[in-house]
Structures are given as structure tokens and as C-alpha cells.
N, C-alpha and C positions, 0 to 999 in steps of 0.2 A: 884648189887654185881659185883665185878671185881676180876678175877683171872689172875695173870701174871704167866704163866707156862713156866718153863725153863727145857728142857730136859737135864739131867746131868749124868755124869759118877760117880760123888760123890758130896755131899753137906753136910754142917754142920752149926749149929747155936751155938754160944758161948755166954754165959752170965756170966759176972764177971770172965772172964778168965777160965771158965769151960765149956766143951762141953755139951750142953743140949740135942741135938739131932743130929744124923748123919745118912746118907743113902749112899748107893752105887747107881747103875744104877736106874734111875727113874725120878721123877719130883720134883723140888723145886717149890712150889706154894705160891706166895705172895697173900694174901687174903684181899681185901678191902670190907668193909660193909658200905652201905649207910643207911640213915634214913628210907628209904622206903622198905628195904629188909625184907623177911619173910622166914619161913622154906620151903615154897613151892618153892620159888626162889632158895634157897640153894639146894633143891632136884634136880632141873633142872640143876644147875651148877655142882653138883657132878656127875650126870649121864653123862653129856658132858665130864667132866674131866676124869672119869674112862674109857669112851669109845673112847677117843681121840686117833686116830691112827697116831702117829708120830714117831714110831720106825721102822727101816728098816727091811724088810723081806729078804729072801735069794736072791732076785733079786735086792736088793738095793732100793726098793720102800718103801715109808713111808706108811705101810699097817698094822702095828701091834700096839695093844693097850698095856697099862700098864700090864694087866694080862697075855698077850701073852708072855711077856719077863721077867716075875717074877719081875716086877719093884716095886720100893719102893716110898714112898711119904714123903716129908718134908713140913709140912704146917706151914706157918708163917703169923700171922696177921699183916697187914700194912695199917693203916688208911690213910697214905699219898697218897694212890692210888686215893683218892678223893680230891686231891689238885686242887683248881681252881686258875689258874694263869692269868686270863683274865685282872684283874686290877692290875696295879703296878707290883712290883717285889717280894712282899711277898705273898706267897700262902695263900688262905683262905681254911679252912677245914669245912665249914658249911654244906657241903653235906655229910660228913662222919657221920655214925651212932653214937648214944650216946655210951659211953663205956659199959653200961649195955647191950644194944641191940647187939653191936658188939661182946662182949665176949660170950654172949649166943649163937649167931649164929656160931661163930668160934668153940665153943665146940660142937655144933650140927654137924658141918661139920666134925670135927675130929671123932666123934662117928660114923657117917655115913660112912666115908671112911674106918674106922677100921673094919666095917662089911663086906667089900668087898676086901680089900687089906691087906695081912698079916703083912707087915711092914709099919707102919705109925709113923713117928717121928714128933715132933712139936717144935715150939718156945714157948715162955712164953708171954701170953697176957700182953701188957703194959710195958714189960721190954725193957731195952736198949740192943739190940742184935747185934752181929757181925755175918754176914753171909759169908760163904766161899763156893765156888762152882766151878766146872769145867763144863761149859756149853758145851754140846755135839752137835757139828754142826758148829757154834752155832745155836740152835733152840729154839726160844721163841715165844709163842703164848699168845695173850691176849683174854680172854673170858669176855664179858660184858653182864650181864643179859638183858640189854636193847636191845641187838642185837642178842639174841638167836632166 
């Protein structure tokens, strides 16, 4: 499982010219699911995500987590995080989880995050989405379950 976490001052996802989800200060999280992922892995990733201390404290140190700053989440499924570009110029997506597995785990992650964070917005699984964001910093972190 891979999370690309971008600290944002605002972010939104638009589908068919309509805003589907929008947040203010928090994290935009692009979520990639592999064929080997499980709910146990999702639990580990959510714990790391929620506890990630990448907001500045009063001394300018990245010491505060999402809850400490009343941060919000925008969660977007993105199978292309498992693109394999080793051969040729056209990516292979064979490592990405099946749509059924990926959607199930994506929804599991949404539900788990909503139990901990008051504002959790989402994209729509499988939809053609347009993402807008103001990356704060910029600050982007990649979490990979194989490296936790």
C-alpha cells in the first residue's frame, strides 16, 4: 500500500465539473492499493498517517500531527501509484490491486479515518477526477507499507 501525503492549506476533488470533496488545512492523500494488501496493512498505514507529525509547532519545528492542528483529510484512490516503468515507456499496472480489492480497502481506510478525524472528504473510486491543491511548504511524504 502506498500513500502520497501532501500537507495542504486547501485541496479539492472535482468530478464532472462538480466539487465532490474539499478541505482546508490538512492532508491530501493519494492512496495506491497493491494485490497483496490487507486490512492489517491498512490499519498500520492509517496509524502512521494520523500520527505523522509534519505540522509546525510554535517554534517552527515539524512536531504536530493532524489532530493537533484540527487538520482535515481528502482521500483519493489512485491505482497509478503502482505503475511499473522499468520496461519501455508505457507503464504496467500489474502490481495494482484488483478493482474489487482496491475499492474495498479504500472504503475501509475512509471509514477508519472517519473514526479518528472529524472532517474526511473523498474522491470517487474509479472516477475521472481533477485534483486542486495548495501544497503547504511544499511538504510531501510517501508512505510505503513495504518500508514501515
